[in-house]
Structure formats: structure tokens, C-alpha cells
C-alpha positions in Angstrom: -14.6 13.3 6.2 -11.6 14.1 4.0 -8.1 13.0 5.1 -5.2 14.8 3.5 -2.6 12.1 3.5 0.7 10.8 2.2 0.9 7.1 2.4 4.4 7.0 4.0 3.7 9.7 6.5 3.8 8.1 9.9 1.8 10.9 11.4 -1.0 10.3 8.9 -0.7 6.5 9.5 -1.6 7.2 13.2 -4.8 9.0 12.1 -5.7 6.3 9.6 -5.4 3.7 12.4 -7.7 5.7 14.6 -10.3 6.1 11.9 -10.2 2.4 11.1 -10.5 1.4 14.8 -13.5 3.7 15.0 -15.0 2.2 11.8 -15.3 5.7 10.3 -15.6 6.3 6.5 -13.4 8.9 5.0 -12.0 10.0 1.6 -8.2 10.1 1.1 -6.9 13.2 -0.6 -3.2 12.4 -1.5 -0.6 15.0 -0.8 2.7 13.7 -2.1 5.5 15.0 0.1 8.3 14.4 -2.4 7.0 14.8 -5.9 7.6 18.1 -7.6 9.4 19.5 -4.6 6.5 18.5 -2.3 2.8 19.0 -3.0 2.3 20.2 0.5 3.9 23.5 -0.6 1.3 24.1 -3.3 -0.6 27.4 -2.9 -3.9 25.7 -2.6 -2.7 23.4 0.2 -0.7 26.1 1.9 -4.0 28.2 2.1 -5.7 25.2 3.7 -2.9 24.3 6.1 -0.2 27.0 6.5 2.1 24.5 8.3 2.3 22.6 5.0 2.2 19.3 6.8 0.0 16.2 6.8 -2.2 14.9 8.1 -5.1 17.3 8.0 -8.7 16.1 8.5 -11.7 18.1 7.3 -15.3 17.5 8.2 -18.4 19.7 8.4 -17.0 21.3 11.5 -13.8 22.5 9.8 -10.2 21.5 9.3 -8.0 19.9 12.0 -4.3 19.4 12.0 -1.7 17.6 14.1 -2.2 13.8 14.5 -2.7 13.7 18.3 -5.3 16.5 18.2 -7.1 14.7 15.3 -7.1 11.4 17.2 -8.5 13.0 20.3 -11.1 14.9 18.3 -12.2 11.6 16.8 -12.3 10.0 20.2 -14.4 12.8 21.7 -16.8 13.0 18.8 -17.1 9.2 18.2 -16.6 7.8 21.7 -17.1 4.1 20.8 -14.9 2.2 20.8 -12.7 4.5 23.0 -9.0 5.2 22.2 -8.4 6.4 25.8 -9.0 4.5 29.0 -11.7 5.5 31.5 -9.5 6.4 34.4 -7.5 9.7 34.8 -4.2 8.1 35.4 -4.7 5.7 32.5 -5.5 8.5 30.1 -2.4 10.4 31.2 -0.2 7.3 30.7 -1.5 6.6 27.2 -1.0 10.3 26.2 2.5 10.2 27.5 3.4 7.2 25.4 1.9 8.8 22.4 3.8 12.0 23.1 7.1 10.2 23.7 6.8 9.3 20.0 5.1 12.4 18.7 7.3 14.9 20.5 10.6 13.2 21.3 11.3 10.6 18.5 9.4 11.6 15.4 10.3 15.4 15.1 14.0 14.5 15.0 13.6 12.2 12.0 10.8 13.6 9.9 11.3 14.5 6.2 12.0 18.2 6.6 14.6 17.7 9.3 16.4 15.1 7.3 16.3 17.3 4.2 17.8 20.2 6.2 20.7 18.0 7.4 21.7 17.2 3.8 20.6 20.2 1.7 21.3 23.1 4.1 24.0 21.8 6.5 25.8 19.6 3.9 25.8 16.3 5.8 26.3 13.2 3.8 23.7 10.5 3.3 25.7 8.3 5.7 25.7 11.0 8.4 21.9 11.6 7.9 21.2 7.8 8.3 23.4 7.7 11.4 21.4 10.6 12.9 18.1 8.9 12.1 19.1 5.6 13.5 20.6 7.1 16.7 17.5 9.1 17.7 15.0 6.4 16.7 16.8 3.6 18.4 17.5 5.6 21.6 13.9 6.7 21.8 12.5 3.2 21.3 14.9 1.8 23.9 13.5 4.3 26.4 9.9 3.4 25.5 10.7 -0.3 25.7 12.0 0.1 29.2 8.9 1.8 30.3 6.4 -0.6 28.7 8.3 -3.6 30.0 8.2 -2.1 33.5 4.6 -0.9 33.7 2.0 -3.2 35.1 -0.6 -1.5 32.9 1.0 -2.9 29.8 -1.0 -5.8 28.4 -1.4 -7.3 25.0 -1.3 -3.7 23.8 0.3 -0.6 25.1 -2.4 -0.2 27.8 -4.3 -3.3 28.7 -5.8 -5.7 26.3 -7.6 -3.3 24.0 -5.8 -1.3 21.2 -5.9 2.4 21.7 -4.3 5.8 21.2 -0.8 4.7 22.2 -0.8 1.8 19.7 -1.8 4.3 17.0 1.6 5.9 17.6 3.8 2.9 18.3 3.0 0.9 15.1 3.9 3.7 12.6 7.1 4.4 14.4 8.2 0.8 14.3 7.2 0.6 10.6 9.6 3.5 9.9 12.3 1.9 12.0 12.1 -1.2 9.9 12.0 0.8 6.7 15.2 2.6 7.6 16.9 -0.5 9.0 17.0 0.7 12.6 18.0 -2.3 14.8 15.1 -3.6 16.8 16.9 -6.3 18.7 16.0 -6.2 22.4 12.7 -4.3 21.9 10.8 -7.4 23.1 7.7 -5.7 24.5 7.4 -3.2 21.6 7.7 -5.9 19.0 5.2 -8.1 20.8 2.7 -5.2 20.9 3.4 -4.3 17.3 2.8 -7.9 16.2 -0.5 -8.1 18.1 -1.6 -4.8 16.5 -0.7 -5.7 13.0 -2.8 -8.8 13.2 -5.9 -6.6 13.5 -7.8 -5.5 10.3 -7.7 -1.8 11.4 -3.9 -1.7 11.5 -3.5 -3.7 8.3 -6.0 -1.5 6.4 -4.2 1.6 7.6 -0.7 0.4 6.6 1.1 2.5 4.0 1.2 -0.2 1.3 -2.6 -0.4 1.4 -3.3 3.2 0.6 -4.6 4.5 -2.7 -1.5 6.6 -3.3 1.0 3.8 -2.5 1.5 3.0 -6.2 2.9 6.4 -7.1 6.5 7.6 -7.2 8.3 7.4 -3.9 
């Protein structure tokens, strides 16, 4: 398998965690999202993935995009260890946690949105950072309330085994810390994050441990 990746991409971080939890081998193909105006816009990568985004995962069956779709593909093709629980309600719950991040929090603070705020709409760096911190913090507060309430929350987001929801939570908290979003009061999320980051799969998938981490920011 080949993973088109940028080490700081939280969406790619999710897929790396899933691959590591599954114990799957893959080759990283770096796509630097900032250098030279963004390598994701090169003609060769645009032909591969017209969305000009990472991650993209290629294997003998073809190319897949979108982190949630890739993670679910991996779970269906390589079912052990599972990323989703056995029961119908549990699977829906885990997907909804992942989607709360993938659809509600992350799209408002990804690179192209932040770039549009400053380059096209003329907002200052301070205004951009205020936008980022507002949406990340409010989204995490809502997720914290749910995880703290739900009886299904265990050592990890769902029970005592790491899974799909954790693949989404850890990268979002990584980004929150990177951009100095306050995390006070996020007791359940921080506890889960700490438990996850103690596992080899999460450590190995972390941005600083990727082959392209030594390049320009």
C-alpha cells in the first residue's frame, strides 16, 4: 500500500493510526501541503486525486480518498483487530464521534479554509487564530460533554479497546495543542488522549515520527 501523506495533516494522521493499529505495512509518499505553493496542486497529483487533498491510499484495488472512507475500507478488508464494535448501536456511536470531528470541527480549521480567510477575505493573523480557536474549542467542548455522559465511554472513546473514534480524537487534540487552543476542562478527552498516546500505534503514527517531518514547515 502507498499512503499519500503530509506529516502535519490530521486527516492523514487518522489513517496512519488505523494502519498501525491493524499492523499493516505501507509506503509513505510525502505530499507537502505548503512547499512551493502546495505539492497537492501538482499536475501529477491532481490527476491522481482531483480534490488535491491528503490522505489518499493506493493498493492493488485502486485509489481511495477521504480519511473515514479509508479507515472503514481497512476495517472491512482487514477485520482484525476491529476498529468498530460488533453491535449496531455501538458502530453508529463510534461513527458519530468520528464524524463530529471529521465533519463539524476539522473542515472549519483546515489549511485551505484558514488560507482563504487571510489571502482572499483579508483577515489578519490574529483574526484567523481567533476563528480557529473558537471552532476547535467549541467543538471539543461538545464532544467532551457527550463522552463524559455516555456509559459506553471507557478507557478509550468506546469501551476499553482503541478504535475508529480514537483515530479521530487524537489528531484533533494534537492540532489543538499545536495552535494553543485551551484544553482546560476537557477531562475525558484528555484522559482518552493520554491512554491512546501511550500505545505504540499512536506514537508511531504521530507527525514528528514521519519520514517527511524533517522538511520545511
